[in-house]
N, CA, C and O atoms as CSV, one atom per row, in Angstrom:
chain,resi,resn,atom,element,x,y,z
A,1,MET,N,N,264.195,64.115,-28.146
A,1,MET,CA,C,263.814,62.906,-28.839
A,1,MET,C,C,262.400,62.529,-28.429
A,1,MET,O,O,262.076,62.502,-27.242
A,2,GLU,N,N,261.566,62.241,-29.406
A,2,GLU,CA,C,260.191,61.857,-29.132
A,2,GLU,C,C,260.172,60.550,-28.359
A,2,GLU,O,O,260.935,59.633,-28.664
A,3,GLY,N,N,259.311,60.462,-27.369
A,3,GLY,CA,C,259.261,59.278,-26.518
A,3,GLY,C,C,258.814,58.033,-27.262
A,3,GLY,O,O,258.068,58.111,-28.238
A,4,LEU,N,N,259.269,56.907,-26.799
A,4,LEU,CA,C,258.919,55.635,-27.421
A,4,LEU,C,C,257.422,55.401,-27.370
A,4,LEU,O,O,256.853,54.859,-28.318
A,5,SER,N,N,256.773,55.794,-26.290
A,5,SER,CA,C,255.341,55.552,-26.170
A,5,SER,C,C,254.561,56.290,-27.250
A,5,SER,O,O,253.447,55.887,-27.586
A,6,GLN,N,N,255.118,57.350,-27.795
A,6,GLN,CA,C,254.474,58.074,-28.885
A,6,GLN,C,C,254.834,57.466,-30.237
A,6,GLN,O,O,254.001,57.460,-31.143
A,7,LYS,N,N,256.035,56.963,-30.392
A,7,LYS,CA,C,256.492,56.417,-31.673
A,7,LYS,C,C,256.004,54.992,-31.908
A,7,LYS,O,O,255.603,54.651,-33.021
A,8,LYS,N,N,256.036,54.170,-30.885
A,8,LYS,CA,C,255.590,52.777,-30.935
A,8,LYS,C,C,256.420,51.886,-31.851
A,8,LYS,O,O,256.008,50.764,-32.148
A,9,ASN,N,N,257.551,52.348,-32.294
A,9,ASN,CA,C,258.453,51.571,-33.141
A,9,ASN,C,C,259.866,51.656,-32.591
A,9,ASN,O,O,260.172,52.484,-31.732
A,10,THR,N,N,260.710,50.791,-33.098
A,10,THR,CA,C,262.125,50.849,-32.742
A,10,THR,C,C,262.706,52.187,-33.188
A,10,THR,O,O,262.420,52.678,-34.279
A,11,ILE,N,N,263.522,52.755,-32.322
A,11,ILE,CA,C,264.180,54.030,-32.620
A,11,ILE,C,C,265.685,53.797,-32.605
A,11,ILE,O,O,266.229,53.260,-31.639
A,12,ILE,N,N,266.349,54.202,-33.677
A,12,ILE,CA,C,267.811,54.207,-33.717
A,12,ILE,C,C,268.243,55.662,-33.820
A,12,ILE,O,O,267.851,56.372,-34.747
A,13,VAL,N,N,269.049,56.097,-32.866
A,13,VAL,CA,C,269.579,57.461,-32.880
A,13,VAL,C,C,271.070,57.350,-33.159
A,13,VAL,O,O,271.835,56.886,-32.314
A,14,ASP,N,N,271.478,57.778,-34.347
A,14,ASP,CA,C,272.880,57.676,-34.752
A,14,ASP,C,C,273.791,58.634,-33.993
A,14,ASP,O,O,274.951,58.322,-33.722
A,15,ASP,N,N,273.249,59.807,-33.652
A,15,ASP,CA,C,274.039,60.833,-32.966
A,15,ASP,C,C,273.113,61.586,-32.018
A,15,ASP,O,O,272.345,62.446,-32.450
A,16,VAL,N,N,273.184,61.267,-30.735
A,16,VAL,CA,C,272.266,61.860,-29.770
A,16,VAL,C,C,272.452,63.371,-29.632
A,16,VAL,O,O,271.536,64.059,-29.181
A,17,THR,N,N,273.609,63.897,-30.008
A,17,THR,CA,C,273.828,65.345,-29.900
A,17,THR,C,C,272.995,66.115,-30.916
A,17,THR,O,O,272.841,67.330,-30.792
A,18,LYS,N,N,272.463,65.434,-31.907
A,18,LYS,CA,C,271.621,66.081,-32.928
A,18,LYS,C,C,270.159,66.163,-32.493
A,18,LYS,O,O,269.347,66.795,-33.168
A,19,GLU,N,N,269.822,65.530,-31.375
A,19,GLU,CA,C,268.443,65.514,-30.881
A,19,GLU,C,C,268.258,66.633,-29.859
A,19,GLU,O,O,268.998,66.715,-28.879
A,20,ASP,N,N,267.266,67.493,-30.092
A,20,ASP,CA,C,267.031,68.645,-29.217
A,20,ASP,C,C,266.641,68.258,-27.797
A,20,ASP,O,O,267.107,68.871,-26.837
A,21,ASN,N,N,265.797,67.257,-27.660
A,21,ASN,CA,C,265.275,66.929,-26.335
A,21,ASN,C,C,265.766,65.576,-25.835
A,21,ASN,O,O,265.036,64.865,-25.144
A,22,TYR,N,N,266.987,65.223,-26.178
A,22,TYR,CA,C,267.559,63.950,-25.739
A,22,TYR,C,C,268.113,64.085,-24.329
A,22,TYR,O,O,268.831,65.038,-24.025
A,23,LEU,N,N,267.778,63.129,-23.470
A,23,LEU,CA,C,268.286,63.102,-22.101
A,23,LEU,C,C,269.146,61.858,-21.941
A,23,LEU,O,O,268.627,60.743,-21.880
A,24,ALA,N,N,270.440,62.043,-21.873
A,24,ALA,CA,C,271.376,60.913,-21.796
A,24,ALA,C,C,271.572,60.465,-20.355
A,24,ALA,O,O,271.523,61.267,-19.422
A,25,CYS,N,N,271.793,59.175,-20.198
A,25,CYS,CA,C,272.135,58.623,-18.878
A,25,CYS,C,C,273.609,58.850,-18.567
A,25,CYS,O,O,274.025,58.806,-17.409
A,26,SER,N,N,274.392,59.094,-19.616
A,26,SER,CA,C,275.833,59.270,-19.468
A,26,SER,C,C,276.307,60.325,-20.465
A,26,SER,O,O,275.785,60.414,-21.576
A,27,PHE,N,N,277.277,61.108,-20.074
A,27,PHE,CA,C,277.832,62.119,-20.977
A,27,PHE,C,C,278.577,61.484,-22.147
A,27,PHE,O,O,278.774,62.124,-23.180
A,28,GLU,N,N,278.992,60.228,-21.987
A,28,GLU,CA,C,279.735,59.543,-23.046
A,28,GLU,C,C,278.831,58.969,-24.140
A,28,GLU,O,O,279.317,58.593,-25.207
A,29,THR,N,N,277.529,58.899,-23.884
A,29,THR,CA,C,276.601,58.320,-24.860
A,29,THR,C,C,276.617,59.119,-26.154
A,29,THR,O,O,276.490,60.343,-26.153
A,30,LYS,N,N,276.777,58.391,-27.265
A,30,LYS,CA,C,276.782,59.038,-28.581
A,30,LYS,C,C,275.665,58.523,-29.484
A,30,LYS,O,O,275.188,59.247,-30.358
A,31,SER,N,N,275.246,57.272,-29.276
A,31,SER,CA,C,274.141,56.730,-30.067
A,31,SER,C,C,273.326,55.775,-29.204
A,31,SER,O,O,273.758,55.354,-28.131
A,32,GLU,N,N,272.132,55.443,-29.703
A,32,GLU,CA,C,271.215,54.650,-28.888
A,32,GLU,C,C,270.245,53.891,-29.786
A,32,GLU,O,O,269.932,54.321,-30.896
A,33,ILE,N,N,269.781,52.759,-29.282
A,33,ILE,CA,C,268.682,52.031,-29.905
A,33,ILE,C,C,267.669,51.722,-28.809
A,33,ILE,O,O,268.033,51.322,-27.704
A,34,VAL,N,N,266.392,51.915,-29.135
A,34,VAL,CA,C,265.309,51.656,-28.188
A,34,VAL,C,C,264.273,50.791,-28.897
A,34,VAL,O,O,263.767,51.157,-29.958
A,35,VAL,N,N,263.961,49.636,-28.299
A,35,VAL,CA,C,263.038,48.674,-28.897
A,35,VAL,C,C,261.893,48.423,-27.918
A,35,VAL,O,O,262.136,48.049,-26.771
A,36,PRO,N,N,260.645,48.626,-28.355
A,36,PRO,CA,C,259.516,48.392,-27.451
A,36,PRO,C,C,259.288,46.908,-27.191
A,36,PRO,O,O,259.568,46.060,-28.039
A,37,ILE,N,N,258.777,46.615,-26.006
A,37,ILE,CA,C,258.340,45.263,-25.657
A,37,ILE,C,C,256.816,45.325,-25.530
A,37,ILE,O,O,256.275,46.042,-24.688
A,38,TRP,N,N,256.144,44.562,-26.380
A,38,TRP,CA,C,254.685,44.569,-26.449
A,38,TRP,C,C,254.096,43.351,-25.734
A,38,TRP,O,O,254.597,42.235,-25.867
A,39,VAL,N,N,253.022,43.585,-24.974
A,39,VAL,CA,C,252.226,42.512,-24.381
A,39,VAL,C,C,250.759,42.913,-24.516
A,39,VAL,O,O,250.355,43.982,-24.057
A,40,HIS,N,N,249.976,42.060,-25.139
A,40,HIS,CA,C,248.541,42.306,-25.328
A,40,HIS,C,C,248.273,43.674,-25.960
A,40,HIS,O,O,247.367,44.389,-25.531
A,41,GLY,N,N,249.053,44.034,-26.971
A,41,GLY,CA,C,248.831,45.271,-27.710
A,41,GLY,C,C,249.295,46.539,-27.024
A,41,GLY,O,O,249.037,47.638,-27.514
A,42,GLU,N,N,249.974,46.404,-25.903
A,42,GLU,CA,C,250.475,47.576,-25.182
A,42,GLU,C,C,251.983,47.474,-24.979
A,42,GLU,O,O,252.526,46.382,-24.813
A,43,ILE,N,N,252.646,48.617,-24.996
A,43,ILE,CA,C,254.073,48.654,-24.671
A,43,ILE,C,C,254.198,48.575,-23.158
A,43,ILE,O,O,253.683,49.427,-22.434
A,44,ILE,N,N,254.894,47.532,-22.683
A,44,ILE,CA,C,255.041,47.356,-21.232
A,44,ILE,C,C,256.485,47.597,-20.773
A,44,ILE,O,O,256.780,47.566,-19.578
A,45,GLY,N,N,257.363,47.833,-21.728
A,45,GLY,CA,C,258.765,48.074,-21.402
A,45,GLY,C,C,259.554,48.297,-22.669
A,45,GLY,O,O,258.991,48.399,-23.759
A,46,GLU,N,N,260.853,48.372,-22.519
A,46,GLU,CA,C,261.709,48.596,-23.684
A,46,GLU,C,C,263.106,48.062,-23.425
A,46,GLU,O,O,263.566,47.967,-22.287
A,47,ILE,N,N,263.753,47.722,-24.509
A,47,ILE,CA,C,265.186,47.433,-24.492
A,47,ILE,C,C,265.841,48.727,-24.942
A,47,ILE,O,O,265.566,49.211,-26.040
A,48,ASP,N,N,266.696,49.287,-24.118
A,48,ASP,CA,C,267.314,50.588,-24.401
A,48,ASP,C,C,268.823,50.435,-24.220
A,48,ASP,O,O,269.310,50.247,-23.105
A,49,ILE,N,N,269.548,50.518,-25.321
A,49,ILE,CA,C,270.999,50.323,-25.285
A,49,ILE,C,C,271.686,51.580,-25.806
A,49,ILE,O,O,271.364,52.074,-26.886
A,50,ASP,N,N,272.629,52.088,-25.030
A,50,ASP,CA,C,273.427,53.256,-25.409
A,50,ASP,C,C,274.815,52.802,-25.827
A,50,ASP,O,O,275.287,51.741,-25.419
A,51,SER,N,N,275.464,53.625,-26.652
A,51,SER,CA,C,276.839,53.345,-27.059
A,51,SER,C,C,277.667,54.616,-26.993
A,51,SER,O,O,277.160,55.720,-27.190
A,52,ASP,N,N,278.937,54.441,-26.716
A,52,ASP,CA,C,279.881,55.558,-26.729
A,52,ASP,C,C,280.366,55.867,-28.144
A,52,ASP,O,O,281.145,56.800,-28.339
A,53,ASP,N,N,279.917,55.096,-29.129
A,53,ASP,CA,C,280.308,55.294,-30.529
A,53,ASP,C,C,279.154,55.893,-31.328
A,53,ASP,O,O,277.992,55.567,-31.088
A,54,LEU,N,N,279.474,56.760,-32.269
A,54,LEU,CA,C,278.470,57.269,-33.198
A,54,LEU,C,C,278.025,56.144,-34.129
A,54,LEU,O,O,278.817,55.271,-34.486
A,55,ARG,N,N,276.753,56.174,-34.516
A,55,ARG,CA,C,276.200,55.209,-35.487
A,55,ARG,C,C,276.551,53.765,-35.123
A,55,ARG,O,O,276.957,52.978,-35.978
A,56,ALA,N,N,276.391,53.436,-33.858
A,56,ALA,CA,C,276.789,52.106,-33.377
A,56,ALA,C,C,275.787,51.011,-33.749
A,56,ALA,O,O,276.134,49.830,-33.727
A,57,PHE,N,N,274.554,51.386,-34.088
A,57,PHE,CA,C,273.504,50.396,-34.311
A,57,PHE,C,C,273.018,50.438,-35.755
A,57,PHE,O,O,272.897,51.502,-36.362
A,58,ASP,N,N,272.741,49.242,-36.288
A,58,ASP,CA,C,272.297,49.153,-37.681
A,58,ASP,C,C,271.051,48.275,-37.775
A,58,ASP,O,O,270.485,47.870,-36.760
A,59,GLU,N,N,270.633,47.987,-39.003
A,59,GLU,CA,C,269.426,47.192,-39.227
A,59,GLU,C,C,269.554,45.777,-38.667
A,59,GLU,O,O,268.564,45.198,-38.221
A,60,GLU,N,N,270.741,45.226,-38.687
A,60,GLU,CA,C,270.948,43.891,-38.117
A,60,GLU,C,C,270.705,43.910,-36.607
A,60,GLU,O,O,270.066,43.008,-36.066
A,61,ASP,N,N,271.217,44.940,-35.932
A,61,ASP,CA,C,270.967,45.095,-34.497
A,61,ASP,C,C,269.469,45.257,-34.244
A,61,ASP,O,O,268.918,44.668,-33.315
A,62,LYS,N,N,268.826,46.057,-35.078
A,62,LYS,CA,C,267.386,46.301,-34.952
A,62,LYS,C,C,266.606,44.998,-35.056
A,62,LYS,O,O,265.769,44.710,-34.200
A,63,ARG,N,N,266.866,44.211,-36.088
A,63,ARG,CA,C,266.158,42.942,-36.275
A,63,ARG,C,C,266.399,41.997,-35.095
A,63,ARG,O,O,265.466,41.370,-34.594
A,64,PHE,N,N,267.644,41.901,-34.662
A,64,PHE,CA,C,267.981,41.022,-33.542
A,64,PHE,C,C,267.245,41.444,-32.272
A,64,PHE,O,O,266.618,40.616,-31.613
A,65,LEU,N,N,267.320,42.729,-31.928
A,65,LEU,CA,C,266.707,43.202,-30.686
A,65,LEU,C,C,265.185,43.156,-30.747
A,65,LEU,O,O,264.534,42.936,-29.726
A,66,GLU,N,N,264.611,43.360,-31.928
A,66,GLU,CA,C,263.164,43.223,-32.062
A,66,GLU,C,C,262.743,41.773,-31.822
A,66,GLU,O,O,261.695,41.526,-31.225
A,67,LYS,N,N,263.541,40.824,-32.276
A,67,LYS,CA,C,263.258,39.407,-32.022
A,67,LYS,C,C,263.366,39.112,-30.523
A,67,LYS,O,O,262.527,38.401,-29.972
A,68,VAL,N,N,264.387,39.650,-29.867
A,68,VAL,CA,C,264.535,39.478,-28.416
A,68,VAL,C,C,263.322,40.072,-27.693
A,68,VAL,O,O,262.776,39.449,-26.783
A,69,ALA,N,N,262.901,41.274,-28.097
A,69,ALA,CA,C,261.739,41.920,-27.478
A,69,ALA,C,C,260.475,41.091,-27.697
A,69,ALA,O,O,259.631,40.993,-26.806
A,70,GLU,N,N,260.346,40.499,-28.876
A,70,GLU,CA,C,259.197,39.642,-29.174
A,70,GLU,C,C,259.181,38.416,-28.251
A,70,GLU,O,O,258.129,38.043,-27.731
A,71,ILE,N,N,260.327,37.803,-28.053
A,71,ILE,CA,C,260.429,36.637,-27.166
A,71,ILE,C,C,260.077,37.032,-25.731
A,71,ILE,O,O,259.339,36.317,-25.053
A,72,ILE,N,N,260.594,38.151,-25.275
A,72,ILE,CA,C,260.282,38.629,-23.922
A,72,ILE,C,C,258.782,38.867,-23.790
A,72,ILE,O,O,258.167,38.449,-22.809
A,73,GLY,N,N,258.196,39.537,-24.779
A,73,GLY,CA,C,256.759,39.813,-24.754
A,73,GLY,C,C,255.928,38.542,-24.699
A,73,GLY,O,O,254.953,38.470,-23.951
A,74,ARG,N,N,256.306,37.534,-25.488
A,74,ARG,CA,C,255.578,36.256,-25.474
A,74,ARG,C,C,255.666,35.591,-24.105
A,74,ARG,O,O,254.677,35.055,-23.606
A,75,LYS,N,N,256.848,35.628,-23.503
A,75,LYS,CA,C,257.024,35.016,-22.179
A,75,LYS,C,C,256.198,35.744,-21.113
A,75,LYS,O,O,255.672,35.117,-20.193
A,76,LEU,N,N,256.088,37.055,-21.240
A,76,LEU,CA,C,255.334,37.835,-20.256
A,76,LEU,C,C,253.826,37.671,-20.417
A,76,LEU,O,O,253.077,37.939,-19.477
A,77,LYS,N,N,253.368,37.237,-21.584
A,77,LYS,CA,C,251.935,37.016,-21.810
A,77,LYS,C,C,251.413,35.840,-21.006
A,77,LYS,O,O,250.226,35.782,-20.683
A,78,LYS,N,N,252.285,34.911,-20.686
A,78,LYS,CA,C,251.863,33.675,-20.000
A,78,LYS,C,C,251.526,33.903,-18.553
A,78,LYS,O,O,251.157,32.962,-17.850
């Protein structure tokens, strides 16, 4: 899986077993969402959530987590 620092966007992986270079934290992980946290135009961290279910994350999850990442980024700017 291409790294977040190269993609710079939210990544939803429906099935991690389909990714050639995916490195799981757990053998049970089946899907994942990764959302960048931006501060001053740079990615300073990420929200990374794994699931034991295939296709566990959707556009609603993406929008919600991007809003959370935006709030975190704003707080870290101060």
